[in-house]
mmCIF file of the protein (N, C-alpha, C, O) and its ligand, coordinates in Angstrom:
data_MODEL
# 
_entry.id   MODEL 
# 
loop_
_entity.id 
_entity.type 
_entity.pdbx_number_of_molecules 
1 polymer     1 
2 non-polymer 1 
# 
_entity_poly.entity_id                      1 
_entity_poly.type                           'polypeptide(L)' 
_entity_poly.nstd_linkage                   no 
_entity_poly.nstd_monomer                   no 
_entity_poly.pdbx_seq_one_letter_code       MKVARYYSSNPSDPDVYHDHDDCPTGKQIPWYNKQSGDNGYRHCKDCEELD 
_entity_poly.pdbx_seq_one_letter_code_can   MKVARYYSSNPSDPDVYHDHDDCPTGKQIPWYNKQSGDNGYRHCKDCEELD 
_entity_poly.pdbx_strand_id                 A 
# 
loop_
_entity_poly_seq.entity_id 
_entity_poly_seq.num 
_entity_poly_seq.mon_id 
_entity_poly_seq.hetero 
1 1  MET n 
1 2  LYS n 
1 3  VAL n 
1 4  ALA n 
1 5  ARG n 
1 6  TYR n 
1 7  TYR n 
1 8  SER n 
1 9  SER n 
1 10 ASN n 
1 11 PRO n 
1 12 SER n 
1 13 ASP n 
1 14 PRO n 
1 15 ASP n 
1 16 VAL n 
1 17 TYR n 
1 18 HIS n 
1 19 ASP n 
1 20 HIS n 
1 21 ASP n 
1 22 ASP n 
1 23 CYS n 
1 24 PRO n 
1 25 THR n 
1 26 GLY n 
1 27 LYS n 
1 28 GLN n 
1 29 ILE n 
1 30 PRO n 
1 31 TRP n 
1 32 TYR n 
1 33 ASN n 
1 34 LYS n 
1 35 GLN n 
1 36 SER n 
1 37 GLY n 
1 38 ASP n 
1 39 ASN n 
1 40 GLY n 
1 41 TYR n 
1 42 ARG n 
1 43 HIS n 
1 44 CYS n 
1 45 LYS n 
1 46 ASP n 
1 47 CYS n 
1 48 GLU n 
1 49 GLU n 
1 50 LEU n 
1 51 ASP n 
# 
loop_
_struct_asym.id 
_struct_asym.entity_id 
A 1 
B 2 
# 
loop_
_chem_comp.id 
_chem_comp.type 
_chem_comp.mon_nstd_flag 
ALA 'L-peptide linking' y 
ARG 'L-peptide linking' y 
ASN 'L-peptide linking' y 
ASP 'L-peptide linking' y 
CYS 'L-peptide linking' y 
GLN 'L-peptide linking' y 
GLU 'L-peptide linking' y 
GLY 'peptide linking'   y 
HIS 'L-peptide linking' y 
ILE 'L-peptide linking' y 
LEU 'L-peptide linking' y 
LYS 'L-peptide linking' y 
MET 'L-peptide linking' y 
PRO 'L-peptide linking' y 
SER 'L-peptide linking' y 
THR 'L-peptide linking' y 
TRP 'L-peptide linking' y 
TYR 'L-peptide linking' y 
VAL 'L-peptide linking' y 
ZN  non-polymer         . 
# 
_pdbx_entity_nonpoly.entity_id   2 
_pdbx_entity_nonpoly.name        ? 
_pdbx_entity_nonpoly.comp_id     ZN 
# 
_pdbx_nonpoly_scheme.asym_id         B 
_pdbx_nonpoly_scheme.entity_id       2 
_pdbx_nonpoly_scheme.mon_id          ZN 
_pdbx_nonpoly_scheme.ndb_seq_num     1 
_pdbx_nonpoly_scheme.pdb_seq_num     101 
_pdbx_nonpoly_scheme.auth_seq_num    101 
_pdbx_nonpoly_scheme.pdb_mon_id      ZN 
_pdbx_nonpoly_scheme.auth_mon_id     ZN 
_pdbx_nonpoly_scheme.pdb_strand_id   A 
_pdbx_nonpoly_scheme.pdb_ins_code    . 
# 
loop_
_atom_site.group_PDB 
_atom_site.id 
_atom_site.type_symbol 
_atom_site.label_atom_id 
_atom_site.label_alt_id 
_atom_site.label_comp_id 
_atom_site.label_asym_id 
_atom_site.label_entity_id 
_atom_site.label_seq_id 
_atom_site.pdbx_PDB_ins_code 
_atom_site.Cartn_x 
_atom_site.Cartn_y 
_atom_site.Cartn_z 
_atom_site.occupancy 
_atom_site.B_iso_or_equiv 
_atom_site.pdbx_formal_charge 
_atom_site.auth_seq_id 
_atom_site.auth_comp_id 
_atom_site.auth_asym_id 
_atom_site.auth_atom_id 
_atom_site.pdbx_PDB_model_num 
ATOM   1   N  N  . MET A 1 1  ? -64.537 -116.124 61.978 1.00 0.00 ? 1   MET A N  1 
ATOM   2   C  CA . MET A 1 1  ? -64.505 -114.925 61.018 1.00 0.00 ? 1   MET A CA 1 
ATOM   3   C  C  . MET A 1 1  ? -64.397 -115.630 59.494 1.00 0.00 ? 1   MET A C  1 
ATOM   4   O  O  . MET A 1 1  ? -63.837 -116.711 59.318 1.00 0.00 ? 1   MET A O  1 
ATOM   5   N  N  . LYS A 1 2  ? -64.940 -114.950 58.567 1.00 0.00 ? 2   LYS A N  1 
ATOM   6   C  CA . LYS A 1 2  ? -64.942 -115.316 57.192 1.00 0.00 ? 2   LYS A CA 1 
ATOM   7   C  C  . LYS A 1 2  ? -63.575 -115.206 56.611 1.00 0.00 ? 2   LYS A C  1 
ATOM   8   O  O  . LYS A 1 2  ? -62.887 -114.207 56.822 1.00 0.00 ? 2   LYS A O  1 
ATOM   9   N  N  . VAL A 1 3  ? -63.174 -116.178 55.905 1.00 0.00 ? 3   VAL A N  1 
ATOM   10  C  CA . VAL A 1 3  ? -61.819 -116.248 55.070 1.00 0.00 ? 3   VAL A CA 1 
ATOM   11  C  C  . VAL A 1 3  ? -62.090 -116.776 53.684 1.00 0.00 ? 3   VAL A C  1 
ATOM   12  O  O  . VAL A 1 3  ? -63.192 -117.183 53.316 1.00 0.00 ? 3   VAL A O  1 
ATOM   13  N  N  . ALA A 1 4  ? -60.954 -116.737 52.911 1.00 0.00 ? 4   ALA A N  1 
ATOM   14  C  CA . ALA A 1 4  ? -61.123 -117.141 51.545 1.00 0.00 ? 4   ALA A CA 1 
ATOM   15  C  C  . ALA A 1 4  ? -61.444 -118.666 51.509 1.00 0.00 ? 4   ALA A C  1 
ATOM   16  O  O  . ALA A 1 4  ? -61.080 -119.420 52.411 1.00 0.00 ? 4   ALA A O  1 
ATOM   17  N  N  . ARG A 1 5  ? -62.070 -119.032 50.537 1.00 0.00 ? 5   ARG A N  1 
ATOM   18  C  CA . ARG A 1 5  ? -62.558 -120.344 50.335 1.00 0.00 ? 5   ARG A CA 1 
ATOM   19  C  C  . ARG A 1 5  ? -61.570 -121.347 50.473 1.00 0.00 ? 5   ARG A C  1 
ATOM   20  O  O  . ARG A 1 5  ? -60.525 -121.096 49.873 1.00 0.00 ? 5   ARG A O  1 
ATOM   21  N  N  . TYR A 1 6  ? -61.616 -122.602 51.207 1.00 0.00 ? 6   TYR A N  1 
ATOM   22  C  CA . TYR A 1 6  ? -60.838 -123.519 51.290 1.00 0.00 ? 6   TYR A CA 1 
ATOM   23  C  C  . TYR A 1 6  ? -61.568 -124.923 51.324 1.00 0.00 ? 6   TYR A C  1 
ATOM   24  O  O  . TYR A 1 6  ? -62.769 -125.002 51.581 1.00 0.00 ? 6   TYR A O  1 
ATOM   25  N  N  . TYR A 1 7  ? -60.687 -126.155 51.018 1.00 0.00 ? 7   TYR A N  1 
ATOM   26  C  CA . TYR A 1 7  ? -61.320 -127.270 51.126 1.00 0.00 ? 7   TYR A CA 1 
ATOM   27  C  C  . TYR A 1 7  ? -60.289 -128.239 51.352 1.00 0.00 ? 7   TYR A C  1 
ATOM   28  O  O  . TYR A 1 7  ? -59.109 -127.913 51.223 1.00 0.00 ? 7   TYR A O  1 
ATOM   29  N  N  . SER A 1 8  ? -60.665 -129.530 51.714 1.00 0.00 ? 8   SER A N  1 
ATOM   30  C  CA . SER A 1 8  ? -59.784 -130.644 52.067 1.00 0.00 ? 8   SER A CA 1 
ATOM   31  C  C  . SER A 1 8  ? -59.660 -131.550 50.996 1.00 0.00 ? 8   SER A C  1 
ATOM   32  O  O  . SER A 1 8  ? -60.591 -132.065 50.378 1.00 0.00 ? 8   SER A O  1 
ATOM   33  N  N  . SER A 1 9  ? -58.224 -131.743 50.780 1.00 0.00 ? 9   SER A N  1 
ATOM   34  C  CA . SER A 1 9  ? -57.933 -132.556 49.701 1.00 0.00 ? 9   SER A CA 1 
ATOM   35  C  C  . SER A 1 9  ? -57.913 -134.131 49.935 1.00 0.00 ? 9   SER A C  1 
ATOM   36  O  O  . SER A 1 9  ? -57.474 -134.958 49.136 1.00 0.00 ? 9   SER A O  1 
ATOM   37  N  N  . ASN A 1 10 ? -58.492 -134.397 51.230 1.00 0.00 ? 10  ASN A N  1 
ATOM   38  C  CA . ASN A 1 10 ? -58.477 -135.812 51.793 1.00 0.00 ? 10  ASN A CA 1 
ATOM   39  C  C  . ASN A 1 10 ? -59.780 -136.514 50.959 1.00 0.00 ? 10  ASN A C  1 
ATOM   40  O  O  . ASN A 1 10 ? -60.871 -135.963 51.100 1.00 0.00 ? 10  ASN A O  1 
ATOM   41  N  N  . PRO A 1 11 ? -59.706 -137.517 50.237 1.00 0.00 ? 11  PRO A N  1 
ATOM   42  C  CA . PRO A 1 11 ? -60.551 -138.004 49.609 1.00 0.00 ? 11  PRO A CA 1 
ATOM   43  C  C  . PRO A 1 11 ? -61.839 -138.551 50.521 1.00 0.00 ? 11  PRO A C  1 
ATOM   44  O  O  . PRO A 1 11 ? -62.981 -138.657 50.075 1.00 0.00 ? 11  PRO A O  1 
ATOM   45  N  N  . SER A 1 12 ? -61.438 -138.875 51.870 1.00 0.00 ? 12  SER A N  1 
ATOM   46  C  CA . SER A 1 12 ? -62.461 -139.514 52.703 1.00 0.00 ? 12  SER A CA 1 
ATOM   47  C  C  . SER A 1 12 ? -63.316 -138.241 53.249 1.00 0.00 ? 12  SER A C  1 
ATOM   48  O  O  . SER A 1 12 ? -64.391 -138.460 53.808 1.00 0.00 ? 12  SER A O  1 
ATOM   49  N  N  . ASP A 1 13 ? -62.846 -136.932 53.090 1.00 0.00 ? 13  ASP A N  1 
ATOM   50  C  CA . ASP A 1 13 ? -63.609 -135.932 53.611 1.00 0.00 ? 13  ASP A CA 1 
ATOM   51  C  C  . ASP A 1 13 ? -64.731 -135.587 52.680 1.00 0.00 ? 13  ASP A C  1 
ATOM   52  O  O  . ASP A 1 13 ? -64.603 -135.981 51.521 1.00 0.00 ? 13  ASP A O  1 
ATOM   53  N  N  . PRO A 1 14 ? -65.855 -134.885 53.010 1.00 0.00 ? 14  PRO A N  1 
ATOM   54  C  CA . PRO A 1 14 ? -67.049 -134.688 52.390 1.00 0.00 ? 14  PRO A CA 1 
ATOM   55  C  C  . PRO A 1 14 ? -66.516 -133.601 51.227 1.00 0.00 ? 14  PRO A C  1 
ATOM   56  O  O  . PRO A 1 14 ? -65.599 -132.804 51.423 1.00 0.00 ? 14  PRO A O  1 
ATOM   57  N  N  . ASP A 1 15 ? -67.159 -133.710 50.165 1.00 0.00 ? 15  ASP A N  1 
ATOM   58  C  CA . ASP A 1 15 ? -66.757 -132.847 49.098 1.00 0.00 ? 15  ASP A CA 1 
ATOM   59  C  C  . ASP A 1 15 ? -67.678 -131.442 49.248 1.00 0.00 ? 15  ASP A C  1 
ATOM   60  O  O  . ASP A 1 15 ? -68.722 -131.228 48.632 1.00 0.00 ? 15  ASP A O  1 
ATOM   61  N  N  . VAL A 1 16 ? -67.059 -130.572 50.181 1.00 0.00 ? 16  VAL A N  1 
ATOM   62  C  CA . VAL A 1 16 ? -67.679 -129.284 50.407 1.00 0.00 ? 16  VAL A CA 1 
ATOM   63  C  C  . VAL A 1 16 ? -66.429 -128.301 50.650 1.00 0.00 ? 16  VAL A C  1 
ATOM   64  O  O  . VAL A 1 16 ? -65.348 -128.650 51.124 1.00 0.00 ? 16  VAL A O  1 
ATOM   65  N  N  . TYR A 1 17 ? -66.729 -127.208 50.300 1.00 0.00 ? 17  TYR A N  1 
ATOM   66  C  CA . TYR A 1 17 ? -65.752 -126.033 50.633 1.00 0.00 ? 17  TYR A CA 1 
ATOM   67  C  C  . TYR A 1 17 ? -66.253 -125.356 51.947 1.00 0.00 ? 17  TYR A C  1 
ATOM   68  O  O  . TYR A 1 17 ? -67.390 -125.421 52.416 1.00 0.00 ? 17  TYR A O  1 
ATOM   69  N  N  . HIS A 1 18 ? -65.105 -124.654 52.473 1.00 0.00 ? 18  HIS A N  1 
ATOM   70  C  CA . HIS A 1 18 ? -65.509 -123.818 53.647 1.00 0.00 ? 18  HIS A CA 1 
ATOM   71  C  C  . HIS A 1 18 ? -65.155 -122.453 53.522 1.00 0.00 ? 18  HIS A C  1 
ATOM   72  O  O  . HIS A 1 18 ? -64.230 -122.193 52.752 1.00 0.00 ? 18  HIS A O  1 
ATOM   73  N  N  . ASP A 1 19 ? -65.697 -121.561 54.111 1.00 0.00 ? 19  ASP A N  1 
ATOM   74  C  CA . ASP A 1 19 ? -65.253 -120.154 53.958 1.00 0.00 ? 19  ASP A CA 1 
ATOM   75  C  C  . ASP A 1 19 ? -65.267 -119.275 55.441 1.00 0.00 ? 19  ASP A C  1 
ATOM   76  O  O  . ASP A 1 19 ? -65.274 -118.048 55.537 1.00 0.00 ? 19  ASP A O  1 
ATOM   77  N  N  . HIS A 1 20 ? -65.267 -120.246 56.535 1.00 0.00 ? 20  HIS A N  1 
ATOM   78  C  CA . HIS A 1 20 ? -65.099 -119.749 57.903 1.00 0.00 ? 20  HIS A CA 1 
ATOM   79  C  C  . HIS A 1 20 ? -64.088 -120.262 58.602 1.00 0.00 ? 20  HIS A C  1 
ATOM   80  O  O  . HIS A 1 20 ? -64.064 -121.491 58.661 1.00 0.00 ? 20  HIS A O  1 
ATOM   81  N  N  . ASP A 1 21 ? -63.154 -119.610 59.208 1.00 0.00 ? 21  ASP A N  1 
ATOM   82  C  CA . ASP A 1 21 ? -62.049 -120.260 60.029 1.00 0.00 ? 21  ASP A CA 1 
ATOM   83  C  C  . ASP A 1 21 ? -62.379 -120.887 61.234 1.00 0.00 ? 21  ASP A C  1 
ATOM   84  O  O  . ASP A 1 21 ? -61.637 -121.717 61.760 1.00 0.00 ? 21  ASP A O  1 
ATOM   85  N  N  . ASP A 1 22 ? -63.718 -120.449 61.813 1.00 0.00 ? 22  ASP A N  1 
ATOM   86  C  CA . ASP A 1 22 ? -64.235 -121.126 63.093 1.00 0.00 ? 22  ASP A CA 1 
ATOM   87  C  C  . ASP A 1 22 ? -65.285 -122.290 62.679 1.00 0.00 ? 22  ASP A C  1 
ATOM   88  O  O  . ASP A 1 22 ? -66.073 -122.765 63.498 1.00 0.00 ? 22  ASP A O  1 
ATOM   89  N  N  . CYS A 1 23 ? -65.222 -122.661 61.461 1.00 0.00 ? 23  CYS A N  1 
ATOM   90  C  CA . CYS A 1 23 ? -66.185 -123.910 61.159 1.00 0.00 ? 23  CYS A CA 1 
ATOM   91  C  C  . CYS A 1 23 ? -65.590 -125.142 61.816 1.00 0.00 ? 23  CYS A C  1 
ATOM   92  O  O  . CYS A 1 23 ? -64.381 -125.358 61.743 1.00 0.00 ? 23  CYS A O  1 
ATOM   93  N  N  . PRO A 1 24 ? -66.444 -125.975 62.473 1.00 0.00 ? 24  PRO A N  1 
ATOM   94  C  CA . PRO A 1 24 ? -65.854 -126.983 63.298 1.00 0.00 ? 24  PRO A CA 1 
ATOM   95  C  C  . PRO A 1 24 ? -65.354 -128.009 62.375 1.00 0.00 ? 24  PRO A C  1 
ATOM   96  O  O  . PRO A 1 24 ? -64.364 -128.689 62.645 1.00 0.00 ? 24  PRO A O  1 
ATOM   97  N  N  . THR A 1 25 ? -66.057 -128.135 61.238 1.00 0.00 ? 25  THR A N  1 
ATOM   98  C  CA . THR A 1 25 ? -65.504 -129.273 60.088 1.00 0.00 ? 25  THR A CA 1 
ATOM   99  C  C  . THR A 1 25 ? -64.285 -128.736 59.510 1.00 0.00 ? 25  THR A C  1 
ATOM   100 O  O  . THR A 1 25 ? -63.298 -129.462 59.388 1.00 0.00 ? 25  THR A O  1 
ATOM   101 N  N  . GLY A 1 26 ? -64.275 -127.392 59.105 1.00 0.00 ? 26  GLY A N  1 
ATOM   102 C  CA . GLY A 1 26 ? -63.041 -126.972 58.451 1.00 0.00 ? 26  GLY A CA 1 
ATOM   103 C  C  . GLY A 1 26 ? -61.933 -127.067 59.514 1.00 0.00 ? 26  GLY A C  1 
ATOM   104 O  O  . GLY A 1 26 ? -60.842 -127.566 59.237 1.00 0.00 ? 26  GLY A O  1 
ATOM   105 N  N  . LYS A 1 27 ? -62.206 -126.616 60.652 1.00 0.00 ? 27  LYS A N  1 
ATOM   106 C  CA . LYS A 1 27 ? -61.024 -126.395 61.773 1.00 0.00 ? 27  LYS A CA 1 
ATOM   107 C  C  . LYS A 1 27 ? -60.249 -127.910 61.767 1.00 0.00 ? 27  LYS A C  1 
ATOM   108 O  O  . LYS A 1 27 ? -59.063 -127.887 62.096 1.00 0.00 ? 27  LYS A O  1 
ATOM   109 N  N  . GLN A 1 28 ? -60.752 -129.015 61.469 1.00 0.00 ? 28  GLN A N  1 
ATOM   110 C  CA . GLN A 1 28 ? -60.274 -130.326 61.599 1.00 0.00 ? 28  GLN A CA 1 
ATOM   111 C  C  . GLN A 1 28 ? -59.480 -130.686 60.342 1.00 0.00 ? 28  GLN A C  1 
ATOM   112 O  O  . GLN A 1 28 ? -58.891 -131.766 60.280 1.00 0.00 ? 28  GLN A O  1 
ATOM   113 N  N  . ILE A 1 29 ? -59.453 -129.835 59.376 1.00 0.00 ? 29  ILE A N  1 
ATOM   114 C  CA . ILE A 1 29 ? -58.623 -130.206 58.284 1.00 0.00 ? 29  ILE A CA 1 
ATOM   115 C  C  . ILE A 1 29 ? -57.178 -129.746 58.600 1.00 0.00 ? 29  ILE A C  1 
ATOM   116 O  O  . ILE A 1 29 ? -56.846 -128.592 58.869 1.00 0.00 ? 29  ILE A O  1 
ATOM   117 N  N  . PRO A 1 30 ? -56.267 -130.967 58.514 1.00 0.00 ? 30  PRO A N  1 
ATOM   118 C  CA . PRO A 1 30 ? -54.826 -130.451 58.861 1.00 0.00 ? 30  PRO A CA 1 
ATOM   119 C  C  . PRO A 1 30 ? -54.201 -129.644 57.553 1.00 0.00 ? 30  PRO A C  1 
ATOM   120 O  O  . PRO A 1 30 ? -54.497 -129.772 56.365 1.00 0.00 ? 30  PRO A O  1 
ATOM   121 N  N  . TRP A 1 31 ? -53.344 -128.871 58.113 1.00 0.00 ? 31  TRP A N  1 
ATOM   122 C  CA . TRP A 1 31 ? -52.623 -127.924 56.951 1.00 0.00 ? 31  TRP A CA 1 
ATOM   123 C  C  . TRP A 1 31 ? -52.181 -128.464 55.823 1.00 0.00 ? 31  TRP A C  1 
ATOM   124 O  O  . TRP A 1 31 ? -52.110 -127.722 54.844 1.00 0.00 ? 31  TRP A O  1 
ATOM   125 N  N  . TYR A 1 32 ? -51.811 -129.770 55.703 1.00 0.00 ? 32  TYR A N  1 
ATOM   126 C  CA . TYR A 1 32 ? -51.360 -130.484 54.601 1.00 0.00 ? 32  TYR A CA 1 
ATOM   127 C  C  . TYR A 1 32 ? -52.360 -130.943 53.665 1.00 0.00 ? 32  TYR A C  1 
ATOM   128 O  O  . TYR A 1 32 ? -52.218 -131.273 52.488 1.00 0.00 ? 32  TYR A O  1 
ATOM   129 N  N  . ASN A 1 33 ? -53.474 -130.906 54.443 1.00 0.00 ? 33  ASN A N  1 
ATOM   130 C  CA . ASN A 1 33 ? -54.803 -131.224 53.439 1.00 0.00 ? 33  ASN A CA 1 
ATOM   131 C  C  . ASN A 1 33 ? -55.709 -129.820 52.986 1.00 0.00 ? 33  ASN A C  1 
ATOM   132 O  O  . ASN A 1 33 ? -56.687 -129.843 52.238 1.00 0.00 ? 33  ASN A O  1 
ATOM   133 N  N  . LYS A 1 34 ? -55.257 -128.879 53.488 1.00 0.00 ? 34  LYS A N  1 
ATOM   134 C  CA . LYS A 1 34 ? -55.969 -127.547 53.392 1.00 0.00 ? 34  LYS A CA 1 
ATOM   135 C  C  . LYS A 1 34 ? -55.646 -127.072 51.961 1.00 0.00 ? 34  LYS A C  1 
ATOM   136 O  O  . LYS A 1 34 ? -54.488 -126.745 51.703 1.00 0.00 ? 34  LYS A O  1 
ATOM   137 N  N  . GLN A 1 35 ? -56.504 -127.023 51.116 1.00 0.00 ? 35  GLN A N  1 
ATOM   138 C  CA . GLN A 1 35 ? -56.123 -126.324 49.679 1.00 0.00 ? 35  GLN A CA 1 
ATOM   139 C  C  . GLN A 1 35 ? -57.133 -125.129 49.590 1.00 0.00 ? 35  GLN A C  1 
ATOM   140 O  O  . GLN A 1 35 ? -58.239 -125.173 50.128 1.00 0.00 ? 35  GLN A O  1 
ATOM   141 N  N  . SER A 1 36 ? -56.679 -124.070 48.881 1.00 0.00 ? 36  SER A N  1 
ATOM   142 C  CA . SER A 1 36 ? -57.540 -122.849 48.660 1.00 0.00 ? 36  SER A CA 1 
ATOM   143 C  C  . SER A 1 36 ? -58.272 -122.933 47.448 1.00 0.00 ? 36  SER A C  1 
ATOM   144 O  O  . SER A 1 36 ? -57.796 -123.489 46.458 1.00 0.00 ? 36  SER A O  1 
ATOM   145 N  N  . GLY A 1 37 ? -59.532 -122.356 47.463 1.00 0.00 ? 37  GLY A N  1 
ATOM   146 C  CA . GLY A 1 37 ? -60.339 -122.358 46.336 1.00 0.00 ? 37  GLY A CA 1 
ATOM   147 C  C  . GLY A 1 37 ? -61.699 -123.284 46.851 1.00 0.00 ? 37  GLY A C  1 
ATOM   148 O  O  . GLY A 1 37 ? -61.853 -123.557 48.041 1.00 0.00 ? 37  GLY A O  1 
ATOM   149 N  N  . ASP A 1 38 ? -62.498 -123.653 45.964 1.00 0.00 ? 38  ASP A N  1 
ATOM   150 C  CA . ASP A 1 38 ? -63.901 -124.401 46.434 1.00 0.00 ? 38  ASP A CA 1 
ATOM   151 C  C  . ASP A 1 38 ? -63.723 -125.521 45.486 1.00 0.00 ? 38  ASP A C  1 
ATOM   152 O  O  . ASP A 1 38 ? -64.678 -126.296 45.531 1.00 0.00 ? 38  ASP A O  1 
ATOM   153 N  N  . ASN A 1 39 ? -62.818 -125.847 44.655 1.00 0.00 ? 39  ASN A N  1 
ATOM   154 C  CA . ASN A 1 39 ? -62.776 -126.919 43.758 1.00 0.00 ? 39  ASN A CA 1 
ATOM   155 C  C  . ASN A 1 39 ? -64.214 -127.496 43.131 1.00 0.00 ? 39  ASN A C  1 
ATOM   156 O  O  . ASN A 1 39 ? -64.472 -128.642 42.764 1.00 0.00 ? 39  ASN A O  1 
ATOM   157 N  N  . GLY A 1 40 ? -64.836 -126.621 43.134 1.00 0.00 ? 40  GLY A N  1 
ATOM   158 C  CA . GLY A 1 40 ? -66.211 -126.925 42.451 1.00 0.00 ? 40  GLY A CA 1 
ATOM   159 C  C  . GLY A 1 40 ? -67.167 -127.550 43.486 1.00 0.00 ? 40  GLY A C  1 
ATOM   160 O  O  . GLY A 1 40 ? -68.210 -128.099 43.131 1.00 0.00 ? 40  GLY A O  1 
ATOM   161 N  N  . TYR A 1 41 ? -66.838 -127.467 44.598 1.00 0.00 ? 41  TYR A N  1 
ATOM   162 C  CA . TYR A 1 41 ? -67.560 -128.161 45.748 1.00 0.00 ? 41  TYR A CA 1 
ATOM   163 C  C  . TYR A 1 41 ? -68.780 -127.467 46.122 1.00 0.00 ? 41  TYR A C  1 
ATOM   164 O  O  . TYR A 1 41 ? -68.917 -126.320 45.697 1.00 0.00 ? 41  TYR A O  1 
ATOM   165 N  N  . ARG A 1 42 ? -69.710 -127.988 46.867 1.00 0.00 ? 42  ARG A N  1 
ATOM   166 C  CA . ARG A 1 42 ? -70.828 -127.251 47.422 1.00 0.00 ? 42  ARG A CA 1 
ATOM   167 C  C  . ARG A 1 42 ? -70.274 -126.580 48.686 1.00 0.00 ? 42  ARG A C  1 
ATOM   168 O  O  . ARG A 1 42 ? -69.173 -126.862 49.159 1.00 0.00 ? 42  ARG A O  1 
ATOM   169 N  N  . HIS A 1 43 ? -71.149 -125.639 49.216 1.00 0.00 ? 43  HIS A N  1 
ATOM   170 C  CA . HIS A 1 43 ? -70.753 -124.883 50.433 1.00 0.00 ? 43  HIS A CA 1 
ATOM   171 C  C  . HIS A 1 43 ? -71.064 -125.805 51.598 1.00 0.00 ? 43  HIS A C  1 
ATOM   172 O  O  . HIS A 1 43 ? -72.094 -126.480 51.599 1.00 0.00 ? 43  HIS A O  1 
ATOM   173 N  N  . CYS A 1 44 ? -70.167 -125.840 52.609 1.00 0.00 ? 44  CYS A N  1 
ATOM   174 C  CA . CYS A 1 44 ? -70.334 -126.512 53.809 1.00 0.00 ? 44  CYS A CA 1 
ATOM   175 C  C  . CYS A 1 44 ? -71.360 -125.945 54.617 1.00 0.00 ? 44  CYS A C  1 
ATOM   176 O  O  . CYS A 1 44 ? -71.467 -124.730 54.784 1.00 0.00 ? 44  CYS A O  1 
ATOM   177 N  N  . LYS A 1 45 ? -72.174 -126.856 55.160 1.00 0.00 ? 45  LYS A N  1 
ATOM   178 C  CA . LYS A 1 45 ? -73.490 -126.641 55.770 1.00 0.00 ? 45  LYS A CA 1 
ATOM   179 C  C  . LYS A 1 45 ? -73.242 -125.695 57.080 1.00 0.00 ? 45  LYS A C  1 
ATOM   180 O  O  . LYS A 1 45 ? -73.954 -124.751 57.421 1.00 0.00 ? 45  LYS A O  1 
ATOM   181 N  N  . ASP A 1 46 ? -72.067 -126.168 57.731 1.00 0.00 ? 46  ASP A N  1 
ATOM   182 C  CA . ASP A 1 46 ? -71.762 -125.493 59.086 1.00 0.00 ? 46  ASP A CA 1 
ATOM   183 C  C  . ASP A 1 46 ? -71.321 -124.147 58.759 1.00 0.00 ? 46  ASP A C  1 
ATOM   184 O  O  . ASP A 1 46 ? -71.626 -123.287 59.586 1.00 0.00 ? 46  ASP A O  1 
ATOM   185 N  N  . CYS A 1 47 ? -70.620 -123.747 57.651 1.00 0.00 ? 47  CYS A N  1 
ATOM   186 C  CA . CYS A 1 47 ? -70.253 -122.477 57.197 1.00 0.00 ? 47  CYS A CA 1 
ATOM   187 C  C  . CYS A 1 47 ? -71.362 -121.610 56.903 1.00 0.00 ? 47  CYS A C  1 
ATOM   188 O  O  . CYS A 1 47 ? -71.447 -120.435 57.259 1.00 0.00 ? 47  CYS A O  1 
ATOM   189 N  N  . GLU A 1 48 ? -72.451 -122.439 56.041 1.00 0.00 ? 48  GLU A N  1 
ATOM   190 C  CA . GLU A 1 48 ? -73.650 -121.481 55.932 1.00 0.00 ? 48  GLU A CA 1 
ATOM   191 C  C  . GLU A 1 48 ? -74.465 -120.996 57.045 1.00 0.00 ? 48  GLU A C  1 
ATOM   192 O  O  . GLU A 1 48 ? -75.170 -120.005 56.858 1.00 0.00 ? 48  GLU A O  1 
ATOM   193 N  N  . GLU A 1 49 ? -74.451 -121.600 58.222 1.00 0.00 ? 49  GLU A N  1 
ATOM   194 C  CA . GLU A 1 49 ? -74.908 -121.333 59.406 1.00 0.00 ? 49  GLU A CA 1 
ATOM   195 C  C  . GLU A 1 49 ? -74.269 -120.318 60.087 1.00 0.00 ? 49  GLU A C  1 
ATOM   196 O  O  . GLU A 1 49 ? -74.865 -119.659 60.939 1.00 0.00 ? 49  GLU A O  1 
ATOM   197 N  N  . LEU A 1 50 ? -72.990 -120.108 59.764 1.00 0.00 ? 50  LEU A N  1 
ATOM   198 C  CA . LEU A 1 50 ? -72.113 -119.050 60.416 1.00 0.00 ? 50  LEU A CA 1 
ATOM   199 C  C  . LEU A 1 50 ? -72.319 -117.733 59.754 1.00 0.00 ? 50  LEU A C  1 
ATOM   200 O  O  . LEU A 1 50 ? -72.185 -116.675 60.368 1.00 0.00 ? 50  LEU A O  1 
ATOM   201 N  N  . ASP A 1 51 ? -72.708 -117.818 58.252 1.00 0.00 ? 51  ASP A N  1 
ATOM   202 C  CA . ASP A 1 51 ? -73.002 -116.679 57.700 1.00 0.00 ? 51  ASP A CA 1 
ATOM   203 C  C  . ASP A 1 51 ? -73.824 -115.599 58.146 1.00 0.00 ? 51  ASP A C  1 
ATOM   204 O  O  . ASP A 1 51 ? -73.962 -114.597 57.444 1.00 0.00 ? 51  ASP A O  1 
HETATM 205 ZN ZN . ZN  B 2 .  ? -67.280 -125.430 56.926 1.00 0.00 2 101 ZN  A ZN 1 
# 
């Protein structure tokens, strides 16, 4: 389902933001790396397909 924008603060992760909680990439972000907002990043490709 669609959620508020979030992204990973881990520098080794791709510079994208997510807006689906069932995104396979977004689901792998641990809670301590999960930040709210988009940080000026591009939209995640997997999330785009879920739209
Ligand atoms: Zn995503």
